[in-house]
Each structure stands twice: as structure tokens, then as C-alpha cells.
C-alpha positions in Angstrom: 36.6 -72.3 80.7 40.8 -72.8 80.5 39.6 -74.9 77.1 37.5 -71.6 76.1 40.2 -69.0 76.5 42.8 -71.5 75.1 41.1 -71.6 72.5 40.6 -67.8 72.1 44.2 -67.1 72.7 44.7 -69.6 69.7 42.0 -68.3 67.3 44.1 -64.8 68.1 47.6 -65.8 68.0 47.5 -67.1 64.2 44.8 -64.6 62.7 41.3 -65.5 62.8 40.8 -63.0 65.9 41.5 -59.7 66.2 41.4 -58.3 69.6 39.7 -54.0 70.1 40.5 -53.3 73.7 37.0 -52.0 75.3 35.4 -53.3 72.7 35.6 -57.1 72.3 36.9 -59.7 70.2 36.7 -59.9 66.0 36.9 -61.7 62.7 40.6 -60.6 60.9 39.9 -58.8 57.5 43.1 -60.6 56.4 40.8 -63.6 57.3 38.1 -62.4 55.5 39.1 -64.8 53.0 38.9 -68.1 54.3 35.8 -69.0 55.8 35.2 -70.2 59.6 32.6 -72.4 60.8 32.1 -72.5 64.1 29.9 -76.1 65.7 28.6 -76.6 69.1 29.6 -79.9 69.9 27.2 -81.7 72.2 28.5 -83.4 74.7 25.3 -86.2 75.7 23.8 -88.2 73.2 20.6 -86.3 72.2 18.4 -89.3 73.2 19.5 -88.9 76.8 17.8 -85.4 77.3 15.2 -83.9 79.3 13.7 -81.0 79.0 11.7 -79.4 82.3 10.0 -76.2 81.6 10.2 -74.0 84.7 7.2 -71.4 84.3 6.0 -69.1 80.8 5.1 -65.5 82.5 4.1 -62.1 80.8 7.0 -59.1 80.6 7.8 -55.9 79.6 10.9 -55.1 81.3 12.3 -52.9 79.5 15.8 -54.0 78.5 14.0 -56.8 77.1 11.9 -55.4 75.0 14.9 -53.1 73.8 16.5 -56.6 72.5 13.0 -57.7 71.5 12.6 -54.6 69.6 8.6 -54.1 70.7 7.4 -50.7 72.0 7.6 -50.3 75.7 3.6 -50.5 75.8 3.9 -54.0 74.0 5.1 -57.4 75.8 7.0 -60.9 75.9 7.0 -64.2 77.5 9.4 -65.1 79.7 10.3 -69.2 79.7 12.4 -70.8 81.6 13.7 -74.6 80.7 16.4 -76.9 82.4 17.9 -79.3 79.7 18.8 -82.6 81.9 20.9 -85.9 80.4 21.3 -88.6 82.7 19.8 -86.8 85.1 22.2 -84.1 84.8 21.4 -80.5 84.9 23.5 -78.7 82.4 21.5 -76.2 80.4 19.6 -73.3 82.0 17.3 -70.9 79.3 15.5 -68.2 79.9 13.9 -67.3 76.2 12.4 -64.7 75.5 9.7 -64.2 72.7 7.1 -61.9 71.3 3.1 -62.3 72.7 2.1 -62.2 68.8 4.3 -65.4 68.5 3.2 -67.2 71.8 -0.7 -68.8 71.2 -1.1 -70.0 74.5 0.0 -68.6 77.6 -1.8 -70.5 79.8 -1.2 -74.0 78.5 1.0 -76.8 80.4 4.8 -76.0 80.6 5.7 -79.0 79.1 4.0 -77.1 76.0 6.7 -75.3 75.9 9.4 -78.2 76.2 10.6 -77.0 72.1 10.2 -73.5 72.0 11.4 -74.9 68.3 8.9 -77.4 68.0 6.4 -74.3 68.5 7.0 -72.1 66.1 6.7 -74.6 63.3 3.7 -76.2 65.0 2.0 -73.1 65.8 3.7 -71.0 62.8 5.4 -73.1 60.3 8.2 -71.2 61.2 11.8 -73.4 61.3 13.4 -71.4 63.3 17.1 -72.8 62.3 16.7 -71.9 58.8 16.2 -68.1 60.2 19.1 -66.0 60.5 20.6 -65.6 64.4 23.8 -63.8 66.0 25.2 -64.9 69.6 27.3 -64.2 71.9 29.3 -66.1 74.7 31.3 -65.4 76.8 32.2 -66.9 80.9 30.4 -65.8 83.9 31.9 -65.6 87.3 29.9 -66.4 89.3 26.8 -67.1 86.8 23.8 -65.9 89.0 22.6 -68.1 91.8 19.4 -69.2 90.4 21.4 -70.5 87.2 23.7 -72.3 90.3 21.4 -74.4 91.8 19.8 -75.1 88.7 22.8 -76.6 87.3 24.5 -77.9 90.6 27.7 -75.3 90.5 29.2 -74.8 93.0 30.2 -70.8 94.5 32.7 -70.5 92.6 32.0 -72.6 89.6 31.8 -70.8 86.3 29.6 -71.1 83.5 29.5 -70.1 79.5 26.6 -67.5 78.9 25.2 -68.1 75.7 23.3 -64.9 74.1 21.7 -65.4 70.8 19.2 -63.0 69.2 16.8 -64.5 65.9 15.2 -63.0 62.7 12.6 -63.2 61.2 14.2 -63.3 57.5 11.2 -61.6 55.4 10.3 -59.0 58.1 13.3 -58.8 59.6 11.4 -57.9 62.9 12.8 -60.7 66.3 11.4 -64.0 66.9 12.9 -64.3 70.2 16.0 -63.8 72.4 18.0 -66.0 74.6 20.2 -65.8 77.9 20.9 -69.6 78.1 23.8 -70.9 80.7 25.7 -73.9 79.7 27.2 -75.6 82.6 31.9 -75.7 82.0 32.1 -79.1 82.3 29.9 -79.3 78.5 30.6 -76.5 76.7 32.5 -77.4 73.7 33.3 -76.2 70.1 34.7 -77.1 67.5 35.9 -74.6 65.0 36.5 -75.2 60.9 38.2 -72.6 58.2 38.0 -73.3 54.3 38.9 -70.8 51.6 35.8 -69.9 50.1 
């Protein structure tokens, strides 16, 4: 978490980001001619990755319906997963998906190990190519359930990544995620180039 805060502070100092009290942190207008890219760096090799699906439940809480742009009478499915590598849990996923994108809600839980694979096989949608908005913030303390699954002490922080993915054709929201990443395994790279 200290590394993340230091990186953001450096970007502010160098003029790439601007802080506005009470509003947030934004890309500086003076740097608009530059293309800034953020890349998540995976700490573990992908072949060591293992996903465990904990649950797939139907819901219609108003705050989640709003994030999915759904009507109060509509439903979504909440799929909870834990990602581990070399038996080390490092990501806790809450994925919220509109009911229309879940073909078989009663399938065995392992059916939903990869949400992106489900979208590809069931709807021929390549989620990694669809537009999304993601925010990252440090949360401390993190929710108890998350801390338990990520083996975090009560005093340890996590990185909360909120992501909304939309359909590039229809504009509808296909997935909203709340992903908690163990602070020790969060790393990103920033590159800036002229357009």
C-alpha cells in the first residue's frame, strides 16, 4: 500500500495527476497530449493460478442494480470466487452479472471459474476487448470475510478494484466487480508516451 501511495504521489508531483479535494484524483489536462498506460503486473505465473468458486446467488439489492443499470424488478447473479497461486490466496472476487447473461445458474460452481470464458462460450463476447472503467483504492480494514479468505490480519489493508464492463454495441453493463487484492501481491506499471 505504501508503494501505491508513493507512485500516485510521484504522478501528482510530476504533473500527470491532479488532486481535487473532496472530488478525487484526475489525469492532468497539461498532459493530455501524452498517452498514459497502467498495467497490472501479475506476481505469480498464470500456470500456478487456481480459482475456487464459493457461491453463485441471485440478488436484487438496489445499490448493485443501480451499478448494473437494471430496473428495481430485475435480478443479477453474484458470483464469489477466490484466486490462489501456489496455495497462496491473493484475490477475492465479487462479480455481479445481469440475469440475462447467466444461462445456467444451477450449474456446478466450477462452471463459473472463469467469467470471461463463460461470456465467450455462451455469448461469443470477448470481455477483455469490451470497454471498462476501473478504480483502485486502498481499504483498511477490509471486510472480515475478505480478510479471512486472503489470510489478512485485522490491521492489514487490501486493494479494492471496482470495475464496470459495458457492451460496446448496446452500451449495457455486462459485469460489475468488486475485487479485493492482497496488498503484498499488488503491483502495476505506468508508461507514458507522446501520441
